N, C-alpha and C positions, 0 to 999 in steps of 0.2 A: 690552437687547433688540436683536436684529438690525435693521438698517435696515428700517423698515416698508414703504417703497416697494419695496425689493428683495423682501421677502416676498410682496408682492402682484404682483410682476412689472411694476412701473411705474417711470417716471422722476419726479424731483421736481417737474416742471412739470405733472404730471397734475392735471386738474380733479376736482371732487367727483363728477361724473357718472361719470368713468372709475374712480375709486376704488370707488364702490358697485358698478359693473358687474364689476370685477375681483374684488371680494370675493365676490359672488354665485357667479361661475363657479368660483372655487377652493373655496368652501365646499361646493359640491355634490360636488366630487371628494374632499374631505378629511373630511367629516362622518362620525364613527364609526358612526352609525346607518345610513348609506347605503353607505359604502365599506369599512367595517371597518378603516380606517386608524387609526394611533396618535392617541389623543385629544390628546396633547401637541402634535402638529402643528396640529390644529384650534385649540387654545387659543392658540398663538402667532399663527396667522393672525388670529383674532378680536382679539387684543391689538393687533396691528399696525393692523387696520382701525379699532378704537376710538381708538387714538392719533391717527390721521389725521383721523378725524371730529371729535375734540375740538379738534385744532389748527385745522381749518377753521371750526368753530363759534366759536372764540375770535377768529379773524381777522374773521369776520362781525360779531361784536359790536363789535370795535374800529373797524370801518369804518362801521357804521350806528347804533351806540348813542350817544345823546346823553351829554354829560358827566354823570357820576353826582353828584348833589348830596349824597348820603350813602351810606354803605356798604350800607344795607339796600335801596337803590333796586332795584325790580323792573321791568326794562325791558318785559317782556311785559305786566304789569299796566298800565304806563303807556300802552303802545300800545292795549290793549283799551279804555281809557277815552277814547281819541281817535276822532273820526269823520272826520277829514280823509283825503283820498285817499292821501297819502304814507304816513301811519301804518298804514293798513289794508293797503296793498301790502307794506310792510316786515314786517308781522305774518305774512303768508303765508310768506315765506321764513324768518323767524325760527323759526316753528313747524316748518317743514320741516327745519331744521338742528338742531332740539332734540328730535327724537323725537315730535313731535306731527303726524304726517303726516295723520291724519284731519281735524284742525282746519284744516290748511293747505289741503287739498282742498276742504272745505266753504266756506271763505272765498273761495278763488279762484273757485269756481263762481259765487258771488254777485257778485264783482267783475267777472267776465267778462260777466255779464248787464248790469251797470251801466256799466262803463267800457271794457271790452274788454281783451284780453291786450296789445294794442299799447300802451295807456296804462300798464298795469302795468309794462311794460318801461322806460318813461321815468323811473322812479324809481331805476334801478339802473345801474351801469356795464355796458356791453354784454356783456362776458365773464361777469360775475356772473349777469346775467339768463339768458344761454344755458346756463350750467352748472346753476344751480338750477332753471331752467325745464325742462331735460330730466329732472331727477330728479322734478319735480312732474308732468310728463307721464307718466312711468312710474307714479307713484302713482295718477294719474287712471285710467290704463289698467287697473291692478290692480283698481280698483273699478268697472270697466265704464262709466266716464264718458268714453266714446270721443269724443264731439263736442267737449267742452272740451279733451281731450288733443290732438286734431288741430289745433284753432285755436292752441293754444300751440306745437305743433311747427312749424306754418306760420311763425310769427314767427322761430323759431330757424333754420329752413332758409333763409329769405330773408336773415337776417343773415349766415349762413355763406357764402352765395353772393356777397354784397356784399364781405365781407372775412373770409377764413378764420380761424377760431379753433380749432374742434375738430380740423380737419385729418384725421389718421389715425383719429380717433374718429368722424368724421362718418358713415361707413357704419352705425354703430350707431344714429344718429339716423334715418337713412333706413330702416333695417330695421324699427325700431319703427313708424314712420309707415306704411310699406308694409304691414306686418302688420295694422295697424288698418284701413286702407282696403280691403284685399282680403279680410280674413277675420273682421272683428269688427263692422262697422257694418251690413252688409246684413241687413235684417229686424229690426235692433235699434233703430236710430233711425228717425225718420220719413223716408219715401222722398224727399221734397223736400229735406230737410236733408242726406241722404246724397248726393244728386245734386250739391248745391252743393259739398260737400267734394271729391267726385271731379273735378268740373269745375275747381275751383281747383287741385287737385293736378296738372293737366295743365301748369301753369306752373312746377312746382317742380324741373324738371330730372331727372326719374327715368329718362328714356330711352324710346324708342319701345315696347319690349316692355311695360313697366309701364303706359305711357300707354294702350296698346291694351287692357290688362286693365281699367283704370279705365273706359274707354269701354264695354266689355262690361257692367260693373257698372251703368253709367248706362242702358244699353239695357234691362237687366232691370228697373230701377226704372221706366223710362218705360212698359214693357209692363204693369207692375202698375197704373200710373196710366191705362192704356188710351190712351196716346199712341203710336199705331203709327208715325206719321211720324218722331218724334224717336228712337224705338227703332231704326228703319231707318237713320237718319242716323248714329247712334252706331256701329252695327255696320259700316256701310260705311267710316267713318273708322278704326275699329279694324283692319279688314282692310287698309286702305291703309298704316297704320303698321307692321303686322306681318302679313304674308300668312299666316303659320302660326298666327295666333291662333285658338284653339278657340272655337267658338260653341256654347253649350249647345243641346240639342235643342229646348228650349222656346222658343228665340228664332230658330230657323232659318226660321220662317215670315216673318220680317221681312227676310230677305236678298234 
């Protein structure tokens, strides 16, 4: 087989999040049902992706699996039988890396309510949490679990700002977060929860243009909550940050 990294347009130091994203992009272009391209090209692409996924899954198991007392030892079953925090957190990412994304999402949602994403991160090396965490955030987003996705992305963004890991891939993290905040949560999650996320996002280094857009979203939520004062404050701050920021007609009464 040709070098799987080369087939996906990646370097050998690419993380799992980059691998998945690169595969999705190329698969859209090469899938015979969509592009009419040669099925063999798509087969080679999938084989390369599968090889890298298997390689990373094996690395994960070697890093986090306890010593096997016997050949038939089932690590997942062992984790399922345990109730301690470490085992439950490790089960999330084990499932994520072994094709059980739905199980990973459901358990993470439970853990996020019980112990928070911040404590989940404490059980993994920093880079592993960021890599697997971004994949999990995507899976949460696919299932419209936007609140949990943003809380997870917040951890990753803060970690990256303290010490870069994703580097050239970080814009992908920001793009997913921005898309959720500006286009996915308004009217979907409770207004007060949405406001809390937009307000927190003001500290994530998105820049004045995005921050102004978050403030307009906050103004809209405050207007729905009949808080005219805070709606006006948010609009004024948005215009201060970005004079060209568009204010929806429904909010212009608060200017």
